[in-house]
Each structure stands twice: as structure tokens, then as C-alpha cells.
N, C-alpha and C positions, 0 to 999 in steps of 0.2 A: 623790665627784663627778668625772667625767672632764672633760677640756678641751672635748670636744664638748658635754657637758651644760651647761657654763657658757656656751658660745657660743649654745646653743639657747634660753637664757632670753630672754623678751621684753625688748627694750632698756629699756623703762621700769622693769620689775621689777629688772633687773640694776643699773641706776643707783640705784634706791631702796635696794637691799640694800647696795651698795658705799658709798654716802654714809652710811648708818646705821652700818655696821661701822666706817668711818673715825672717825666721831664717838665711838662707843662705845670703840674701842681707845684713842683719845687721852684719854678721860675715865677709863676703868677699867683699862686694860692688858689683855694677853691672858689672864693667869691669872684675872682677875675677870670675863672676858667671858661673858655668857649671852645666850640668845636674847631673854629678857625685856629685858635692858639694851640690846640692839640695837634692839628694837622701840620702846623709850622714846625713841630718837633719831629716830624716824620718825612720820609720821601714820598709818602702817599698823599693823594689829593684829599680835600675836605669831603668830597663825594664818597670816598672809600669809607670814611668814618660814619657818615650818614647811612650808608648802605647797611652797615653791621649794627649800628646803635641809633635808636630813635631820639634819645635825649642825652643830656649831660650826665644825668644820674646813671644811665646805662653804661656810659664810658667808665664811670667810677666803679661800678660793680664788676666790670671786666677786670679792671686794675686790681681790685681787692681780692678777687678769686686767684688771680695770678700771683699776687703778693703773698698770699697764704701758702701757696705751693713753693714759692721762692724761699720763704722762711723754713719750710720743712726740708728743702734741699740743702740749706746751710748746715743743718744738723746731720743730714744724711752723709755729708762729707766726713763726719767723724766716725761713722759706723765701722769703717775698716780698721780703726785703731784698736788693737787688742788690749792695751793697758787701760783699765777702767779709770785710773787716776789721771792719766794724760788725756783721756777722752773728756773728763769733766773740765779740765783746764782749757782744752781746745774749745769746748762748748761755751765756756764763759768768755773766752777771747772773742769768739764769734758774736756773742751777744753785745759785747762792748763795741765791736766793729773797729774799722780803721778810719780815723778822722781825716786821713789824706785821700780816701777813696771817694771819688766824685759820685759814683753810682750809689754807694751806701748813704752818702749825704742826701742825695735826691730821694732815696727810699724813705729815710727817716723824716725828712721835711714833709714829704707827701703824706705820710701816715699821720704826722702830727696835725697837719691841716685838716684831715678828715676826722680826727678824734674830736675836734671842737664842734663838729656838726653831728656827731653820732647821737647825742641825747635827743635830737629832734628828728632823726630819720631812722626808722626801725631797720630798714634794709642795710644801711651803712653800719649801724650798731651791731647787727647780727654777724656781719662778715668780719668786722674788726674784732669782735669777741672771739670768733672762730680762729682768727689769726693769732691772737694772744694765747688762747687755750691750746692751740697746736704746739706753740713753743713751750708752754708750761708742761704739757704732757710729755714731750720729747725730753725735756730737761729732767723731769721727775723720773723718767725711765733710766736715764744715765745715772742719776744718783742712786736709784734702787739697785741697779746692776752693780755699782760699787759697794753697796752695803752687802749684797749677796756674796760678793767676792771677798768680803772681809777686809777691804782696804779703806772703807769709810765708816764713820761712826753710825750708831743706830739712831738716825734722825728721821723726821717725817719728810719723805721725799717731796710731797706736794707743797708743804709749807716752805721748805727750803728752796725749792724751785721758784716759788712765788717771790720770796725775798730777793733772790739773785736776779730775777727778771725785772722786778721793779727798780732795783738799783741800776741795772743796765739801761732800762728805758729812760729813767730820769737823766742819766749821764748822756745818753744819745741826744736828748733834747737840748741840754745845755751846750753840748759840743757842736752839733750840726746846725742848730738854729741860732745860737748865740755866739759861737766861736770860742767858748771858754775851754781852751785846750788844757789849761792848768788843772781844771776840775777833772777832766778825763784822766790825766796822769795820776792824780791823787786817788781817785776812785779805783782805778785799775790796781794800784798798789795795795790799797786797803782791801779790795775784794779778794785778791790772791792771798793776802795775809789771813783773811777770814777762812778761806778754804783750808789753809795749812793748819790754822789754830783750832777751828771748830768742826771741820768735816773729816779731815784725814784721820784714820785710825792710829792708835799709838804705834810708834815705830815706823810709820809710813812717811816717806819724804816726797816733796813736790817733784815734778819732772825737772831735770837738770836745767832746761832752758827757761824755767819759771822760778828758779831760785835766786 
């Protein structure tokens, strides 16, 4: 399935497929994924999924395109925040996610499943890289905006965004796949300490609800 073919899917069908694939990946893993198991996570018939996607790989590609947009939408929710400092904290909170949110758990487990296959499948790898690079770009833009506003130190936005994302990605894996809630709490605390100590400009305080 080409990128254009994914984009040409009716929006409702695309979302139905992506949601069902997310749930099936989180429940069964990639190796155990079948169209029947995907259909079982939906109110649609198996024929519906075969009509839109010829193979299991096509189902995954639809999910990955949708997941990339979902990731962008998470950051878009911070766009209306006028305070650059609070925007950064909200973005990092978003990256760490909510360990009690079943949807986020499913997304993280599904993405981790696919990461293990990415080195052997160029289509998966390209879309997973697009997913990560979209997050990096959005986070770097938030950091750059804070620097321009004079509330963040003169750091490299791209390198700093990469550090924050990798810390959050690793934490999500430990929490959502392994249930290590203590790790999530410790990393969250240390990450916000890092923001206050290494990123905020002199005299700038963290948002009240993050102190």
C-alpha cells in the first residue's frame, strides 16, 4: 500500500482500521496479528478490513500514518498556551503520558511491537522514523520559541529535544510494557528538575502546578 493509497482511504475507515490495529497489537503483538484478530477489536466485519487492506502489512501502514498524526495532535493541544515555559512543561508531560490511560498504554505497546520489526522492513522503518522526527521537530520548535522569548537558556533546540524524547520513550516502555510505575514517577521528577535547572533562564520559575 502506497502513502497515497493510505491518504485516499475514507477518514472513517482509516480511523476504524487504525484503532482496531492499535488494540490488536497491544493485545496480541505483531507476530500474532491477523486480520481476524484486528476485526475482533472492531464492530466491523473481517470483510471490511480485507476490502480496504490486502495484507497485514497494509493494516500496519494505515495505523502508522494515523499514529503519526495522533502524535502531532498531542502537541497541537499545547499551541494555544501563550506561556512558553508552561508550553514546554505541558509538552514534556504529554511525552511521558498518563500511565493510567488505557489508550496511551495501547499506543505505546503497539509502537514498541513495531519498532522491533523496523530494522527488517523499510516501510515500517520509514513511517516510524517519520513519527519520531515529527515529535522531535515539534518539541524543538517549542524549545526554540522559549529561547526567542528569553525564558529558556541558549541551548541547541534539536539536541535538547532529542534528549527529552529519548528519556520519555524509554520511560514509556518501562511503564507501559513492564508496569514499572516507580520508574515513571522517578523519571518524571528528574525530568522536571532538569527543565528547571538546565533549561529555564535565570530568574524564570517553573509553572506553579509543576513546582
